[in-house]
C-alpha positions, 0 to 999 in steps of 0.5 A: 499436527505431525500426523496425515489427514487420511480424509485428504486426497493422496496426492495432497497429503502432507507428510509428517516431519520438519518443514525445511523452508527458510524465511528471506530477509524482508519476506512477507508471511504470505509468501513463506506459507506459499514456499513452504507448501510448495516445497512440501508438493502441495498447494497453499490451501491444503497446506494451511487447511492441514495445520490449521483446518478451522481458521480459514487462513487465506480470508485474511490479510496474512501479510499483517501478521496473526495477531488478529487471527491467533498468535499461537500460530507463531509458535506452531510454525516455529515448532514445525520448522527445521531447528525452529529457524522460522520465527515470522513475528518480525516479517509482519507488516504489523512489525515493520510498520509500527514505527510509523504507524503506532501500535494498534493501526494494523489491527483492525480496519483499513491500515495507513500505508499498507495496499489492501487485499479487497478479499472476497473469500480466498480470492484477492481483487486488488492483485499481489504487487510484484517485480518480475525481475526481483521474482526471477533472482529470488522467487519470494514476495517482498514486504515492501511490495504491499506499501502504498508508497513503494510503486516501483522497484529501485533495483531494477527501476521499473513500476511494479505489475499486479497482473499477469502480462499474458492472460491479464488476470490478477497476480495471486500467488496463494491460489497456485497449484502444487506442480508450479514449484516457484512463485514467479507463475500466474495461477490462471494461464500457468505462464511464467510472468514476463518482464514488460513493466514501464521504467521509472523516470529519474524524478520517480526514482529520486522519490523512491530513494527518498521515501526508502531512506527515510523509512529504513533510517528512521530519519528524513528532511522536511523543509530542510528540518531533520525529522523522525519517519513517523513525523515525515510520513505524517506530514507526507499524508497531509500534502497528498491530501492537499494536492488532491484538493488542489487538483479538483478546485478551480484554478483561481482557488487559493490552494491551486495558486499556493501550489502553482507558487511551489512549482505544481501545476494544476494541469500536472495533477492526477485527479483521482477517479474514485476519491477513496482512500489513498492506499485503495488508489491505482498505482499510477494515481498514487505515484503522481500524488507522491511525486508532488508531495516529496517535492513539496516536502524538499523544499525550504521552509522560506520557500513554503512562506513565500508561496503562502504570502504570494498566494494570499491562501487563508488559514481556514483553506489549509485547515480542511483537515487537522494538520500536523502540528509541526506545520503551525510554524509555516501555516501562522504566515497565512491570512486569517481570512473573514468569517462568512455567514451563509444563509441555509435554505430549508428543504434544498433539493440536493443536486450532485455535480458531475465530478460527485456522480462520475466518482460514485460511478467509479466506486460502483465499477470498483464494487461490482469487480470485487462482488464478481 
């Protein structure tokens, strides 16, 4: 591991010796690998290819951690770093989100509350979210920029970006060349990332502050009752899905009436174009859903019960998916509703609605963009 691969071009040779790049607080794993490569005078692809040539690391989501790839990489990096000062296990998304996601949720497949890379080989089709002001102050990637609920920067009160403001290309710092010594540059046009983000409203800032406090303290108020962060985020996810459902039903539907009683107008709801999982939605759609869902969780249990009774919503309407058991005490106040026996017609032709066709079209466009 300490020798130089003579087969590599001279400009890209990594000298044997110790890596002196230290890990920053809350820095993502991919961020450290990029900075370590640039500090060695080489690009990230060559850097990882030199030490772990058979693994093609950048085809994985490295921020999750090396557990699904090879546990030994943690020890490799610790041995390579000065005085063994770099231990990346605590900086993985697996470790960061274990408290709210459980043991195995980040190991395989789509992870809850993690923005996906949507990778094709080494190219990411979702783009790395970032705050350009933060990168100017300290050029490294923060783990919270990968959290699905983290749509803005609390320090600078701006919406996160995922594209370069100069050329419009997605921000993919792992593709930076060796001559760019910092992460606040675009790999495509080479320009520094500029400040052009939209400012957050007071409601959006308050939403982010509440979610950040719940996550960091492991405690939150849900309907004026104290719960741990795992319970809070489970309930939050249910109401996000309830709001998504309320955005597409008729205004006379029980869910729409229930949300109206809670002070959430159907006209102010953002209807996701693709109907994909929450983590796959654009930042504007996620922001709208989070603001309204957190607004519901801030209400008292008495306000929820009153809205249930006034809207005459049934327990069956709430059971569109398995809801958390913590909500049983509230939803028991809903009417049971009547059982309706519907006749089935054999060989009935399937006709997709306009909404369904539009969603299929949006998903197809997204897949075509990833395939390019």
